[in-house]
C-alpha angles and dihedrals in degrees: 000000000000122000129018117321112244110228125194111216121195116182146117117290110237104182099220094055093232086126144350128034099354091049088050092053094046090053092048093050093046089058095047100260131133113240123216100195118202115175111222091188144357114242141186113199113170133143091282105003125085132169134148119186115182124232111245111260092235088057095049089046093053093046093053093044090052092050090054092052088057099053146318124296117227099189137359124219119197121201124156110006106179100205151349093274093060093046088051092051091051097048093049095044093048096039094114097044114108100205143112118276117211108196120192104190096221109174102149142015123257085260090056099255114148118254101167145027091209113126125214085258091062091052094045091051088066092068115135141132094267096044122099124192122206107190122164118229095277093044092050090054090046093051090052091050104262142313123103133289111194113128124067088247092054090047087054091048091049092047093050090049093054093046084051087062091061108276118143093217137001121195108193104201114218099183090120094055110108094214095063141308099271114159124195123215115198121193132172103291101359146048132217121204111206109203121207140155122250106252123204110233133194117245094257093057097083128134095064088140092051089050096047093053093045092047086050091053095050092055092045089050088049088059102255122148112256094252094054090042093052093050093049090048091051092050091051093049090048089053090049093052094047097045107021090230127113 
């Protein structure tokens, strides 16, 4: 495609940009995309303060409709979706859009605070040939109903199982694994292991998962194949963790 891919980002607004919608926007802009930012919730996430307040479904529906009136969308990236009403509004409003969806199944913060009432069944209902899931190890296990996903082989098995449910791609993120940040991309018929070293990061460099999914969406929206898109997204996140710059 020519020009900047236009990426719809739907995620919670965390004012410092350490994660959520502002982190998504930073990643899209860093890779030359044009972000269309729709907040699914307003959040406050400090050292001792936590609040998450969902956007009314009618507001989200109107924002997405207005964005479509102003130009095409080349990919969609979902982060925090607080509940079923918002997910339904998104699916109905975007029904005619032929573009990849990158779905990051964010249901709680790293501290364990709840961000969403969506169940694993809601996420699995999104399966389709142009839907990519980007779960971390714990999220992959949750989506499959329990157990543990820790090793690279377990991540591969989890990704294959989710692809078998109808997803076009599953990128199981391994950044939390102590032995190295190895991600596994599973596609119908093949797997790709994305090697990477575990990088120490300062506390303010959060949101690497948000950025990875958004970067993946940019490259898919640009027309790259999932394997190439995932590699470029991983390279971008490694640069961010090393330098602190998007």
